[in-house]
C-alpha positions as CSV (number, residue, x, y, z in Angstrom):
1,M,-0.2,0.1,0.0
2,A,1.2,3.9,-1.1
3,A,2.1,5.9,1.9
4,S,-0.8,8.9,2.6
5,K,0.4,11.8,1.2
6,T,-0.7,14.7,3.8
7,R,-1.9,18.1,2.4
8,F,-0.4,20.7,5.3
9,S,2.1,19.6,7.7
10,G,3.9,21.5,10.4
11,P,2.2,24.0,13.3
12,K,-1.3,24.7,13.5
13,Y,-3.0,27.5,14.9
14,A,-5.9,27.2,17.8
15,N,-8.9,26.9,14.8
16,G,-7.0,24.1,13.3
17,N,-5.9,25.2,10.4
18,H,-2.3,24.4,9.4
19,K,-0.1,27.5,9.1
20,S,0.8,27.1,6.0
21,Q,-2.4,26.5,4.5
22,Q,-3.4,29.9,6.5
23,K,-0.3,31.6,4.8
24,A,-1.5,30.3,1.2
25,Y,-4.7,31.1,1.5
26,N,-4.1,35.1,3.0
27,R,-2.2,35.6,-0.4
28,T,-5.4,34.5,-2.6
29,L,-7.5,37.3,-3.9
30,K,-10.4,36.2,-1.3
31,G,-8.1,36.1,1.5
32,L,-7.0,39.3,1.1
33,A,-10.1,41.2,0.1
34,L,-11.3,39.6,3.7
35,R,-8.4,40.6,6.1
36,V,-8.3,44.3,4.6
37,N,-12.3,44.4,5.2
38,A,-11.6,43.0,8.8
39,N,-8.8,45.7,9.5
40,R,-10.9,48.2,8.1
41,L,-13.4,47.4,10.2
42,R,-11.4,47.0,13.2
43,K,-10.0,50.2,13.0
44,L,-13.8,51.9,12.1
45,L,-14.7,50.4,15.9
46,K,-11.6,51.1,17.2
47,I,-10.5,47.7,18.6
48,K,-7.0,47.4,20.1
49,K,-5.2,44.4,20.1
50,G,-6.0,42.0,22.9
51,D,-9.7,43.5,23.2
52,P,-12.1,40.8,24.1
53,R,-14.5,41.5,21.6
54,D,-14.2,41.0,17.6
55,A,-15.3,43.1,15.0
56,G,-18.5,41.2,13.5
57,H,-20.2,42.1,10.4
58,Y,-23.8,42.2,9.9
59,K,-25.1,39.9,7.8
60,G,-24.3,40.2,3.8
61,S,-21.9,43.5,4.5
62,T,-18.5,43.5,4.4
63,T,-18.2,47.3,5.4
64,K,-20.4,47.2,8.7
65,G,-20.4,45.8,11.6
66,R,-20.7,45.9,15.0
67,A,-18.5,44.5,18.4
68,Q,-19.2,41.3,19.6
69,N,-17.9,39.3,22.1
70,R,-15.3,36.8,20.8
71,S,-17.6,34.0,22.2
72,K,-20.3,35.0,20.2
73,N,-18.5,35.8,17.1
74,R,-16.1,32.8,16.2
75,A,-17.4,29.2,15.5
76,R,-17.2,26.1,18.2
77,I,-14.7,23.9,18.2
78,A,-15.3,20.7,19.3
């Protein structure tokens, strides 16, 4: 039987994404747009690093949102 090939290896983030996978995704057009919009909203809401809140976008919006608790805004990981 042939050895199984793993897509990504190395260290992982807490949400389960491999760091190499996330770095590659952030370079794509979609990933770049997500990062830019998230950073713009954080700046607009004046949310600093280490703040217990996240910048949560309103449904269907990429420009408007509100500050939310991290537990409400992030997916649950089992």
